[in-house]
Structure formats: C-alpha cells, structure tokens
C-alpha positions, 0 to 999 in steps of 0.5 A, spaced: 593 059 500 596 065 496 591 071 495 589 072 488 586 079 486 579 078 483 576 085 482 581 089 478 580 095 474 585 098 469 585 104 465 580 100 460 575 102 465 575 108 461 576 114 466 575 110 472 582 106 472 589 109 473 594 104 471 595 100 464 594 092 464 601 091 464 603 096 470 598 092 474 601 086 472 608 088 473 606 090 480 602 083 481 609 080 479 613 084 484 608 082 490 608 075 488 601 074 485 600 067 481 594 070 478 590 076 477 583 078 474 581 084 470 574 086 471 574 093 467 567 096 467 562 093 462 567 091 457 573 087 455 577 093 451 583 091 455 582 083 455 587 081 449 593 086 452 592 083 459 592 076 457 598 076 453 602 081 458 600 076 463 602 070 460 609 073 458 610 075 466 608 068 468 602 070 471 595 066 470 590 071 467 583 071 469 578 074 464 572 078 467 568 084 467 564 088 472 557 089 469 552 094 470 545 092 471 539 096 469 538 098 476 545 101 476 548 096 480 554 092 479 556 085 479 563 082 478 563 076 473 569 072 471 569 067 465 570 060 468 571 057 461 570 058 453 563 057 454 563 062 460 567 067 456 562 067 450 556 068 455 560 074 458 561 077 451 554 076 449 552 079 456 556 085 455 554 085 447 546 085 450 547 091 454 551 095 450 546 094 444 540 095 448 543 101 451 546 107 448 554 109 448 557 108 455 550 107 458 549 099 457 542 096 459 543 089 462 537 086 466 536 079 470 533 076 465 538 076 460 543 075 465 539 068 467 539 066 460 547 066 459 550 064 466 553 058 464 560 058 465 560 064 469 562 065 476 559 071 479 561 076 485 556 080 489 560 086 487 563 093 490 559 098 494 555 099 488 553 092 488 545 091 489 546 086 495 551 090 499 546 096 498 540 093 500 543 091 506 546 098 508 539 101 507 536 096 512 532 092 506 535 085 509 529 081 506 530 083 499 537 082 500 536 075 502 531 074 496 537 077 491 542 073 494 538 066 493 536 068 486 543 069 484 545 062 487 540 059 483 542 063 477 549 061 477 548 054 480 553 054 486 558 059 482 556 065 486 560 068 491 559 074 496 565 079 496 568 082 502 572 088 501 575 093 506 578 100 504 579 103 511 572 106 511 567 107 517 562 103 513 566 097 511 566 093 518 558 094 518 557 092 511 562 086 511 558 084 518 552 084 514 555 080 508 558 075 512 552 073 516 547 073 510 552 068 506 553 064 513 545 063 513 544 062 506 550 057 505 553 062 500 561 062 500 564 069 501 571 071 497 575 077 499 577 082 493 580 089 493 576 093 488 583 095 485 583 101 480 591 103 480 597 099 481 600 103 487 597 108 492 601 114 488 596 113 482 590 115 486 591 123 484 591 121 477 585 117 478 581 123 482 583 127 476 580 122 471 574 121 475 573 129 475 574 129 467 569 123 467 564 127 471 565 134 467 567 138 473 573 140 477 576 136 483 573 140 488 566 139 485 567 131 483 564 125 487 571 122 488 573 116 492 574 118 499 581 115 500 587 112 496 586 105 498 584 102 492 591 100 489 593 093 488 594 090 495 600 085 497 597 078 499 600 079 506 596 086 507 589 083 505 590 077 509 592 081 515 585 086 514 581 079 513 584 075 519 576 073 521 575 070 514 581 066 512 576 061 508 574 068 504 581 069 502 582 061 500 576 062 496 580 067 491 585 061 489 580 056 489 576 061 484 583 062 480 584 055 479 577 054 476 578 059 471 581 057 464 580 061 458 584 061 452 583 067 447 586 064 441 580 065 436 584 063 430 579 057 429 573 062 428 577 067 424 573 067 418 566 065 415 565 060 410 566 063 403 560 060 398 563 056 393 561 053 386 559 046 387 565 041 387 570 046 389 574 047 396 576 054 398 583 052 396 582 049 389 577 055 387 583 060 389 588 055 385 583 056 379 582 063 380 590 065 381 592 061 375 587 064 371 590 071 373 597 069 372 596 067 365 592 074 364 597 078 368 604 075 365 604 074 358 608 070 357 608 066 364 615 067 367 618 061 371 620 066 376 612 068 377 610 061 377 615 059 382 613 065 387 605 063 386 606 056 387 610 058 394 605 063 396 599 058 395 603 053 399 604 058 405 596 060 404 594 052 404 598 051 410 596 057 414 588 055 412 587 062 409 584 060 402 578 062 404 580 069 407 583 071 400 577 069 396 573 073 401 577 079 399 577 077 392 570 077 392 569 084 395 574 087 390 570 083 385 563 086 387 566 093 387 569 093 380 562 090 377 559 096 381 564 101 377 567 103 384 575 104 383 578 100 388 586 099 390 589 094 395 595 097 398 600 095 404 604 089 405 599 085 401 602 088 395 608 084 396 604 078 394 603 075 387 596 072 389 594 079 391 596 081 384 593 076 380 587 076 383 586 084 382 586 085 389 593 090 388 595 093 382 603 093 383 607 087 380 611 084 386 616 081 381 617 087 377 618 091 384 622 086 388 617 086 393 618 081 399 612 076 400 615 075 408 613 082 410 606 080 408 605 072 410 610 067 413 610 060 414 608 058 421 607 066 423 601 067 428 600 074 425 595 074 420 595 078 414 593 085 413 590 087 406 588 094 406 583 096 400 582 103 398 575 105 395 573 111 392 571 115 398 564 117 396 562 110 394 565 106 400 559 105 404 556 101 398 562 096 399 561 096 407 553 094 406 555 089 401 559 085 406 554 086 411 549 083 406 553 077 404 556 075 411 550 077 416 551 082 421 552 077 427 558 075 424 560 082 421 563 088 425 567 095 425 574 095 429 575 100 434 580 105 435 582 107 442 583 114 443 588 116 448 591 122 451 597 126 448 600 132 451 595 137 448 589 133 450 592 132 457 593 139 458 586 141 456 582 136 460 587 136 466 587 143 467 580 143 467 580 138 472 585 142 476 580 148 476 585 152 472 582 158 468 580 156 461 583 161 457 590 160 461 589 152 459 587 154 452 594 158 452 598 152 455 595 147 450 596 151 444 603 152 446 605 145 447 609 143 441 608 137 436 614 134 440 609 134 446 613 138 451 608 140 456 614 143 461 616 148 456 609 150 454 608 152 461 614 156 462 612 160 456 605 161 459 607 162 466 614 164 466 617 164 473 611 162 476 612 155 472 615 151 478 610 154 483 603 153 485 599 148 481 603 148 475 608 142 477 602 138 479 599 139 472 606 137 468 606 131 473 599 129 471 600 130 464 606 126 464 602 120 468 595 121 463 599 120 457 597 114 453 591 113 458 585 111 454 579 117 454 574 113 449 573 108 444 572 110 437 571 107 430 576 105 425 576 108 419 575 102 415 577 096 419 572 090 419 572 083 422 568 077 419 568 071 424 566 064 423 562 064 430 557 069 432 561 075 433 558 077 440 561 070 443 568 072 441 568 080 443 563 084 446 559 089 441 557 096 443 554 102 439 558 107 435 557 114 436 555 114 428 548 112 427 547 105 425 554 102 426 556 097 431 563 097 433 567 091 437 571 093 443 577 091 441 582 095 436 586 093 431 592 090 435 587 086 439 584 083 433 590 081 430 593 078 437 587 074 438 588 071 431 582 074 428 583 077 421 582 085 420 579 087 413 581 094 412 575 097 407 578 104 407 575 110 403 580 114 399 578 121 396 584 121 391 580 115 388 574 118 388 577 124 384 580 119 379 574 115 379 570 122 377 575 124 372 575 117 368 567 117 368 567 125 366 572 123 360 568 117 358 562 121 358 565 128 355 570 125 350 568 118 349 575 116 351 576 110 356 582 110 361 584 104 364 589 106 369 591 099 371 594 099 364 597 105 363 605 105 362 609 108 368 614 111 364 611 117 361 617 123 361 612 128 361 610 126 368 617 125 371 618 132 368 612 135 372 615 131 379 622 134 377 619 141 377 615 139 384 609 141 380 605 137 384 599 141 387 593 136 388 597 130 386 596 124 391 602 123 396 607 127 393 603 134 393 606 136 400 610 142 401 616 137 404 615 133 397 615 139 393 622 141 396 625 134 396 622 132 389 627 137 385 633 134 389 631 127 388 630 128 380 625 122 379 626 119 372 623 112 373 617 109 378 622 106 383 624 113 384 616 115 386 616 109 391 622 112 394 619 119 394 613 116 398 617 113 403 622 118 404 617 124 406 615 120 413 616 122 420 620 117 421 626 118 416 625 125 417 626 124 425 632 119 423 635 124 419 636 119 413 633 124 407 639 128 406 644 122 406 640 119 401 639 125 397 647 126 397 648 119 396 644 119 390 647 126 387 654 123 388 656 128 394 657 123 399 660 116 398 655 110 398 657 106 404 654 099 408 654 098 415 657 091 414 658 088 407 653 082 408 648 087 408 650 090 401 646 086 396 640 088 400 641 096 401 644 097 394 637 099 391 637 105 397 644 106 397 646 103 403 640 107 407 634 103 410 628 106 408 623 100 407 621 095 412 622 089 408 629 091 408 629 089 416 626 083 414 632 081 409 637 083 413 635 079 419 634 073 414 641 074 411 645 076 417 642 072 423 639 066 419 632 068 421 626 065 418 621 069 415 616 069 421 622 070 426 624 076 422 617 079 421 616 078 429 623 082 430 620 087 426 614 088 429 617 088 436 621 093 434 616 097 431 611 096 436 616 098 442 615 092 446 618 091 453 626 091 454 626 084 456 622 082 450 627 086 446 633 083 449 631 076 447 630 078 440 637 081 441 640 075 444 637 071 438 639 075 433 647 076 435 647 068 436 644 067 429 649 072 426 655 069 430 653 062 427 654 065 420 661 068 422 660 075 424 663 077 430 659 079 436 661 086 436 659 086 428 652 083 430 651 088 436 652 094 431 647 091 426 642 089 431 642 096 433 642 099 426 636 095 425 633 097 431 634 104 430 631 104 423 625 099 424 621 104 428 620 108 422 622 104 416 616 104 411 613 098 408 616 098 400 609 095 398 605 100 401 609 105 398 609 102 391 601 102 391 601 109 393 606 111 388 602 108 383 596 112 385 600 118 385 603 117 378 595 116 376 593 122 379 599 126 376 597 123 369 590 125 369 592 132 372 597 133 366 592 130 360 585 132 363 586 138 367 579 141 367 576 134 369 582 133 374 581 140 378 573 139 377 574 132 381 579 135 386 574 141 388 568 136 389 572 131 393 577 136 397 582 130 398 588 133 400 593 137 403 591 144 400 585 148 401 580 149 395 583 156 395 590 154 393 587 148 388 583 154 384 589 158 384 593 152 381 588 150 376 588 157 373 596 157 373 595 150 369 590 153 364 583 151 367 578 157 367 574 157 374 567 159 372 563 162 378 557 159 381 551 161 377 544 159 379 542 157 372 548 154 370 551 151 377 549 144 379 550 142 387 557 139 385 562 142 380 562 140 373 566 141 367 563 146 362 566 148 355 573 147 353 578 147 359 573 150 364 570 148 371 564 151 373 563 152 381 558 148 384 553 150 389 555 146 395 561 151 396 556 156 398 556 157 405 549 155 409 545 151 403 546 144 406 544 138 403 536 139 403 537 146 400 541 143 394 536 137 393 531 142 392 535 147 388 536 141 383 529 139 383 527 146 381 532 147 376 530 141 372 523 144 371 527 150 367 531 156 369 530 161 374 527 168 371 527 172 377 529 172 384 522 171 386 521 165 381 527 162 385 524 163 392 517 160 390 520 154 386 526 152 391 523 153 397 529 156 400 529 160 407 531 168 406 538 166 409 539 161 404 537 166 399 541 172 401 547 167 401 546 165 394 545 173 392 552 175 396 556 169 393 554 172 386 550 166 384 544 170 381 549 175 378 546 172 371 539 175 372 542 182 370 541 186 377 546 188 382 547 184 388 544 190 393 538 191 388 537 183 389 538 184 397 533 189 397 528 185 393 529 179 397 527 184 403 520 186 400 518 179 398 512 176 401 513 171 406 512 164 404 507 159 407 509 158 414 513 165 415 512 171 419 507 176 416 511 183 416 509 190 413 513 191 407 514 198 405 512 200 397 517 204 393 523 203 389 531 204 391 537 204 387 544 202 389 551 202 387 555 196 384 559 192 389 566 195 389 572 190 388 574 189 395 566 187 397 566 182 391 573 179 393 570 179 400 564 175 399 568 170 395 572 168 401 566 169 406 561 165 402 565 160 398 572 160 401 575 161 395 577 166 389 571 165 384 573 171 381 579 175 383 585 173 388 585 176 394 592 179 393 589 184 388 586 188 393 594 189 396 597 191 389 598 198 391 601 197 397 605 191 394 608 196 389 609 201 394 613 196 398 617 193 392 615 186 393 617 181 389 612 177 386 612 169 386 613 168 379 620 172 379 623 169 385 626 163 381 630 168 377 634 171 383 640 168 385 642 165 392 643 170 397 640 176 394 635 180 399 628 180 397 621 182 400 615 178 399 608 178 401 602 174 401 596 170 404 598 165 409 596 158 406 600 153 410 603 153 417 608 148 419 612 146 425 614 139 424 618 135 430 623 133 426 625 141 424 629 142 430 625 149 432 624 151 424 617 153 422 615 153 415 610 157 412 607 158 405 604 164 402 600 165 396 600 171 391 596 172 385 602 168 381 603 162 385 606 160 392 612 162 396 616 158 401 618 161 407 623 158 412 623 161 419 629 160 423 628 159 431 631 165 433 626 169 428 620 165 430 621 167 437 621 174 435 615 174 431 611 168 434 605 171 435 604 174 428 607 168 425 602 164 428 596 168 427 597 173 421 592 172 415 597 176 410 604 178 411 610 181 408 616 178 409 623 180 408 629 175 407 634 172 402 633 167 397 636 160 398 636 156 391 638 149 390 636 144 385 631 149 382 627 149 389 627 156 391 626 158 399 626 165 402 629 165 409 626 170 413 629 175 417 623 180 418 615 179 418 610 185 418 603 184 418 600 186 411 594 191 411 590 195 406 593 202 408 600 200 408 605 195 411 605 196 419 612 195 422 
C-alpha cells in the first residue's frame, strides 16, 4: 500500500516549519501522495488553508497536531472524525488557556478525558516514549505505552522515524521491540518540516530566530533530512517494517473530517414569544422601511423583498438580528456606531440602522454583500467611537457567553524589512549594519537594492547573497499570531470544539487560532466591531455642543448638499477630516472639484494604493475635466462604467461586468472578484478565465474581446475599492467636515483628545489657529486631564499632554482639583501626591505659570520642598535665590519637549531672523506666485513620504508659522540630498513653484539644514 506522511509541519508551526501548506501539498502531489496529514505544533492555525488546498489538488487532508504535554514531551494526534476533531480543538484550547502565550500546559488527565475520535502516535525524538527508552528507563516506557493504549482504546501507534542520525537504529529497535511485546501497532512517519531539502537553510534561520540567537549558537537540527520524502525512499529506509508503512494508509483511510462549520456558525438569538428569527427580522425591516422611505417607493419595497428572500434561503436571519441588537445596544448607550464595508450595499442593513447609507439612492449592488447560493458569509463591519468600543465587546460576551465568543486572530508574517532584521541577526551580521539595510529597504520591498546601497561593491560576495536569498524565502512566513483589531466570531456550538483558543498578549483576551480568511472559509461569520477615533471625535463634539450650546445634532439626518462643505473640499482644506485629510487627498481634491456626495465617494476610492499603482487617478481626473475622451474597453460595459467615466474604481463594477458580459450569477461574479483579489493559484484563475470567456461568447462576443475584458477585470479587481465601503467612509468624512466648519472649537478639541488621524497634534494646533480657534496653554487650575472648550472659540489644552504624568497621576490631580484651586507649589505637591519628576514636568510645561512665579523660581522651590512621606530625607539649604525669566527659545523648546505641540509660539518663530536674511517666502504667499517661479521656502518637517506608486519621488510637508508647504523631490534630487531629507527636522528648500487647479507645490532643487545661526550649505 502507498506510504502516507502522517507527521508533517508547515510554517504554521511558528518558526519551526519552512514551507507553506500549499507548498507541502504541491510537493506531495509531485511525489504521488494520495493523502497528507498536517500536524503543526500545538495548533490548527493552518488547518483551513491546508484542508481547502488539499481538496483542490485531489489529496485527502488529514487534520492533526503535535501537542506539547506538561512535561515538555510531544505527542502526535490525528482527528479520526468530527468528534475527534472537536476533542483535538478542546485539548489544544485547554493547553493554550491553562498556559501562557506559546507555552501550553496539557496534562494526561485532560488527554484521557478527550481521547475519543483521536488517533495517537508516540511522537518524534522529543516524545516521552522514545526519550524514556533512549535513557534506559524501559519499565517506565512500558508503563507509558500501556497507558496510552488504554486511553486511546487501540488507536495508539508507536512511531518509527529515520533521519540518518547515529541513534536512529537503536531508537527504532527499542520502539519496535516494545511494540511487539505489548502488541501495539507501529507506524512510520518522517516528521517533515519543509517540502524539499533545499528549504533546510531557511528552517535553520527560523530556529535561530525562535531561540533569539545566531546560527552558530542555536540548537539546530543535525542535518537536512527533515523534508517531505518520496514514498519509495521511505519504503527503502524501513524495509524491515512493511507493516508500519502499510499502517500509514490504514490510518489515513480512517480519518474523515469535514471542516465546513456553516451549521454551527451562529448562536440562538433570544426572540419575543411566538416569533421566528425570520418573522421578527421581517417585522423590524418593514418598520424601518416605513421610517426611512417616506413614502415607501416600489424600488425600495422590491429590493427589501429580494434581500429578505436571499437572507431566508441562506439561513441568516439570526445573523442580522444579532448585528441589529449590537447596534441597538450601542445607540441606547449613546455610543456612536456606523456600519460600513459591503454591508452598506444592503437595504436590510440600512432599514435596521446598521448602516447609514441608502443603497437605492447611491446605486449600490447587494450581490457584493450577499448572493444566493454563495458559500461566502456576509461581512458587516461596524465602527464604534473608539473610546467606548470595549463596552460593546463586553455586551457581546455577556449576551452570548464566553464559551461561544472569541476574538479573531491575525497572522503576522514576514515582509522585507522585518525579514532583513531577523535574518540578518540570525546570520550574525553586525546589528548596526542590519539596521542600516532595513532602513534602506524601500516600500516596494526591494532587498537587493538596499544591500547594494549599504554594502556597495561587496553586495555580491560574503554573507550578502545569502541574506538576500533567505529574505526572499522567508517573506510571507508567519512569525507570530496577533489579535484582530475588532473581529469576533460567535458560534452555536462551544467555540473550543470548532477552533482552538489561546491567550492573547492583551490581558483578559482570548483569541481563536484562525485569521479572518480561515474563519470565512470554514463557513463561520466574523463580526467586525471596530474602534474608530473619528467617531470618538464626532461623538465628543455632538455631546459638547449639546451641553454648551443646547443644540442637538443628528448626524444621520444631515443633508449631504451643504455648499460650504464642498467649498472646503475644493480648497483641499481638510486637515483633521476623516479619510480626506492626507496630503494626497489635499492635492487631488481641488482637481476633482467635488460638488456632490458622489464625488466624495470617488475621492475616498481614488486615493488608495491600488488605483495609484494602477495609474488610474490621473486618467479619471483628466476625463472629468474634459482633457481626455471618455472611452470604454467594450460597448457592453458602458452602462456600468459610465458613472466613473470608463474607469473601474469599485469592486461592484467588476461584479456587474461579469454578470452582464459573461452571464455570471451574483455568487459566481463575487467568486471571480474574490479569486482575483486574493491572488489565487494560476490554475484556479485559468478556470475562472475559461468560464468567463465561454459565457461571454455565448452572448455574442468574440473570444478576443472576452479575453481582453477578462484581462481588464483581472488588472482592476486587485485594487478596486468597495463602493459601499467608500460611501460609508464618505458620509463620515462629510460629517467631520460639517462639524469642523460649524463648530470648530468643539471639533479641534475632540481631535486633540482622540488624536485620530494623519496629522500630529502640533499640526492640528496650527490648523486650529488658522481656523480662528484660540489654543490656551495647560494650567494646573484651569486644565483637566483632557482638552476642553473654554469660553468662545477657545480650547484649553489638557494635562494629559504633559509628558510623564501617566493615568494614575492625572486621576490624583483631578481628584485634588475637585477640592479647590491650588494656591502654591507646595499645596499642589501635598494634595496631588505627585513625584518630584512629575512636578518638574508640570513646572517646565508652564502648567504653574498661573501661580505668578517664574518657572526657574518654582523649580528652585521644588528642590527645597520637604520630602513627602516615603521619600528620601535630604538636607535642604536655607536661603533664597532669584532667577531670570525663560527666554523665548526656552519656552518654545519646553512646549515641544514636554507637550509635543506649540502651546504658545510656533517653533519657526525662532528662525525669523534667519528666514528674513535668507529671503524665505512664507507659505501664505505661495498661492500668489506664478507657476515656474523660483522660490525659497523653509519650515519644520511634519510629513515624509516615499510611496511605492511614486516611481522614486519623495514628498515632504513643511510647516512654517502661517501654514503647510508641499515639497516634491525628484529621484535625482533625493539621491543627492538623501541623508538630509530623511533626517533633518528643519530645512531650507530652493525650488520652483508648480501650481495647477489651485494646488501649489514646490519642486525641490536644493536642500540645506536650517539652524539658528545661519542656513548652512
């Protein structure tokens, strides 16, 4: 009978496997395997991708794990059936939750209680049985083997392995003799850790990384024999044990596990008496329909009916009720919530108040969200005010129980820079050199170019080629498991019977061992409960306006056609606004000239890595301005792409083209989109291409035309943005602009408290002042922990901006403030019980300026204060001293050092004399200069960018006292001034003006560092 490998590790044996499940399966297919087991260490992280990839290749997947027992020994477990799989998950969960991160604790008592449906193999050389035998403890080995035989009721096998090691023959002799004496069957395994022998170098490096040491000091496997072997090789190695080889196929035949958990994907939703999930959903939806559409339109009614039918067929009524209930809870608690993502395509989500975007008004496609017959589960992302999201998560735990609720994992994989750092350390390269190479790696991930820049002519000799090769091999390899920012799964069956659980690094959090893709592919539903700081800002503004002005703002009821908001967008005046505040957006918006909500949707979708890399931004803008003719790559797509002027911007358009041109169903069209966007194998893409072309030709297209359209879709689908997602983001962007325009003090206060966006608080303060908001400095008696609106149009900075205070000190300060104002330094010291370091930070930050004494005098007095209880007693000299006031430079320096922002004067005030002497043009004068005019500007650097789509261009933003200055650096100029551009905090730039559609840039020719004395060349 053919050999089957039953002990195999993928790269999901974190840092102890050097091949992906797909690579192992590809190699298995080459070698003629009919089945393969995956037995990663203490986890089923790769079980779902392995299971799906095996079925695609016609190989039977066997699901297992090599578990670590509490004595450190290994045992290989294989799931025989669904009950065995549930017990395997339960055992891994037990170990993961009883132990600590990456150190499970699993005892024999737990193992004995969940052995049903499991096949056990005695393990590798780290198994307890081979270890006891090799130590000469034969009686203990006999007792252990007998115990295992009893626990697993005849489903226990003794493993025989051979890796060309001196001790292999002796170990196998002992194991085979013991098996014969106890009448326990033997089985051959190879303990593979990589697909081919060539991957052993990467495995050695991963081992060194795991041990946090270098290759020459790491405890490595002794040779390169731990690859996936050919069956003929194994049969030759183990000629003496044909029954052990035959046992591999016998075990494989027993293992039948289906990993489709669609039937367990939801807990029961508590329903009112007499209602089913669907009847209750139907009632809620029609109530919402009448509330949202006055009057109800035939189109809205038809769409709701269609969606409810699809939801009923898919058995998802309970899912929508759960999401509705979560949002309902948030709203009742006054927590701002916004559904986004593909859910905004659904009228059901809209009438249930899950989303705020009308899919009828915005021509959104329901099939992007949910399609009849699709195995893919819908994905509803809900943003909550970031500072209150935890309340929502705890509500979900309370409502559905911790045994059915868990956080989704994220798999943290190696990318170019992290690869350089870890591989370089493992190779023993000097850490400073490794750091320089990593910093030189461009965002495109080009490691060879970074090595050449650091090593020069030596880049092709010594350790450098090996570093480059290993970085290429390690890219995409999982390094560790993280926790998804807000993804949760709820299940009908106990979660620990579906997927193993383990402790997250975050205290009090339990995470499942699958990422969002595995959860989705297993037929489960992920609930994304996300924290959005922009909503925290909006929530604070709405509350502050209500409390201070008595005005109630209903953001969902705001009309989306206020001309003042679109004027702001057309100016690119968007600092602090959600999604449209970046430098790239501010550059694009005046060209786009948005005058309606749909234009904001386009703006959100355009400035994304995909459209930028696909060179679609400028064609769209040129067509919009009439500078380029609107064309369509085939007449059949014209109705679909007319709204975006012939350019595919939205994922929904990919679906619509597939449905219209090739006759795809909604499920097929979404399957095509998913295949394109998730970079499926060439074989799968060829199957999709053949189906698309056949369908198009049935509708009268030529094969060449169908091929061209498919190629266009494949090129666009990878970066197309979900229109419903863009619409939901656009609505939040509009709301933030509205609040900033009409309630600027409240809005900038919220920004400074939540710190949500692209710009740092130093830029936010400058922008607030340019919009007429006064920024008041920290004051020990007037400031609270957070910033607050004070008087008319002013924001008082919060004490939390003072470096080094910490949460406990802020709480003590606020408690002491409640008893009355502080009268003196000593009064503050005694009542607030702060450390001398914290007191010094408050003094230096200017928080005690209101007490009427100079800061130097206060620091002198602080040194003379009698120690508080518990502090070291020191001799305090008598006498008084007088000190000069702080200079302007010292006050500004203290602001930036202690607060991180200009509480009084902008830092560029210190350079006024230099700027005047150098003839520097202030930012406020730049818009009045003609294009092409030479100019000299200067400022503090607030943004540095080198995006992969920019073809070597670098973008800087400087700030002076009057505003922001955009600098564009061509590749040749960047090469000349690289070090200064990447490191200087202040700089003078010579260049020329480039002005287009009101957007002003300075094209840099020359850079110089800016210093107090003079600008150096």
